[in-house]
N, C-alpha and C positions, 0 to 999 in steps of 0.2 A: 098620564097625558100633561105633559107643561103647557102652561099659558105664558107668552111673553108677556110681561109687564113692563114695559121701558118707563121708567121714573126719573122723574126732573126736580131741580132745585131741592126745597124743601123735603120732598117725598122720598129724593133720592140720597138726600141728607142723612133722613131718621131712619130709613134701611141700610144706609153704612155704620151710622151707630150701634143699631141692632144685631147686625151682624158680627161686626169687629166685637162688640159687649160680648156677644156669646161665646164666641171663637176665642179672640184674645191674641193667639200666638198664631205669627205667621212665619212663612219663609221669607225673608227679605233679600233679594238680590239684586247685585249692582255687577258692572261690567257685562252689561246684555249683548254689546256686539261685539265681543271677542271671539276668535277662533278655537280658544279653549273653552266656551259655554260660558255662561255668566257663572257668578258666584253668589251660594245662597246660605244665610245662616238662620236657625229661628231666633225670633226677636218678639218679646211683649208689647203690642200696643199699649200707651197708658192713655192715652184718649183721641176721642175724636170730636172736634170741635165743632160749634157753630155752623162755621164755614166750608166744613170739610175736608179739614187737614188732618193728618194722622199724626201723633207724635210720640215720639220715642227717646229713650235714655241710650247712652252711648259711651264707651270712652272714648276721650280728644282725640288720643293717637292710635287710634283702631284699623284695621286694614279696608273696614267698610267706609269710616270717614276719609281715608284718603282715598278711596274708590269714588266716593261721592265727589271728593274734591275735582278726579280727574274728569267725571264724567256724571251729572246729576239724575240722568235719567234712571230710575227704579223700577222692580216690579214686584209686587208683593201677592202671597198667596195665604189665602186664608180657608183651612178647611176642618167641618166641624163633622166625620162622617156619622155621629152616631144621631144627629139631628138631618142629616142628608144636607148640609148647608155648606156652599162653596163660593168664595169670592177670590177674582183677582183684581188687583189695581195697579194700573200704571200711571207711574208720576214724577215729580220731581221732587230731588231733597235738596234741604238745605240745611245745613251743619249751623247751629246757634249756639251762644254762651250769653244765658239770661237767668240770672239771679231768682229773679220772680215769678219766673214760666217753670223753672224747676220746684220751687216753693209749691208751685200750683200742681203739679204732674207728681208731686213726689209720695210715693205708697212704702210702707214697708218692706215690700219684697224687692225693690231696687237697691235698698242695705245690703244684700246679697253680692251684690256687684261693685257698689261703691262704698267700702269700709267706713270711710269717713263721712258717710251720711249726705245731707243736703251741702255741706260745706265741702266735699271732697273735692280737689285740685282737677282731677281726672274725669268731671262730669261734662259732658255735651249733650245737646238735643239735637234730634234728628227731626224736623217738621218735613212730611212729606205732602205737597199738595197734588192730588190726584189732579190726572190728565182723561183717564178713563177707568170705568170701571164696568166689571158686568158679574153678577151672581145668578146662581141656582139657589135654590131653596124649596124643598119638598114638603109635604104635609104630613107630618105624624113624626112616628120617631124609629129607629132603625129596624126593631123588632115589627113595629105595625108595617113597615115599608116591605119588610121581608116577606110578609103575610101576604099583602096585596101581589106582589112580583108572583110566590107560586100562584094565586088565584090570575092572574094574568096569565101566566102559562096555559094553566087548566082551561081558562075561559077564551083564549085568543083576544082578549081586549084588553088594553092597558089600564089598571086600576091605580099605578100610580101617578099621584097627581102632586101639582107643586107649581111655580113659577120662576122664571129666569129672563134677564132682559138688561140693558145699560143703566148702569147710573150716571144720569148728566147732572154735574155736581157744579156747573157754572153758571 
């Protein structure tokens, strides 16, 4: 059984940091209100800062940056099936060109997409400021939760435990 734990301010930011840190890769969705549906692509979050903003690297002329220029509303879906942890973040994205922030966020994996390293002229940074967020986080790992699920079916009592709730980051 899940307990609802709505978190606010620092607790919410700490939970956001924990989940994003564990999962890292999300589906980053733009064009949320189009007839063709949203456009989603996998992206790695570089950091969640102390204010609760999520930071990503992006090619400056990418389709995602163009979509953000048209409409700054985005939705991020994080999933870690092995830990049964899930997070959805709705927010507003902003494209930033900031050398100091690039230095702060840089890591060796980013070089895969930016051959010129930190000095690559195609680097931009996306800052996502969450407006709403919701999480699901079960206790234990996938195997333990499977065993609990089987025991739940046998006993007729839900033994799968965890938490879910809103993250009020403002």
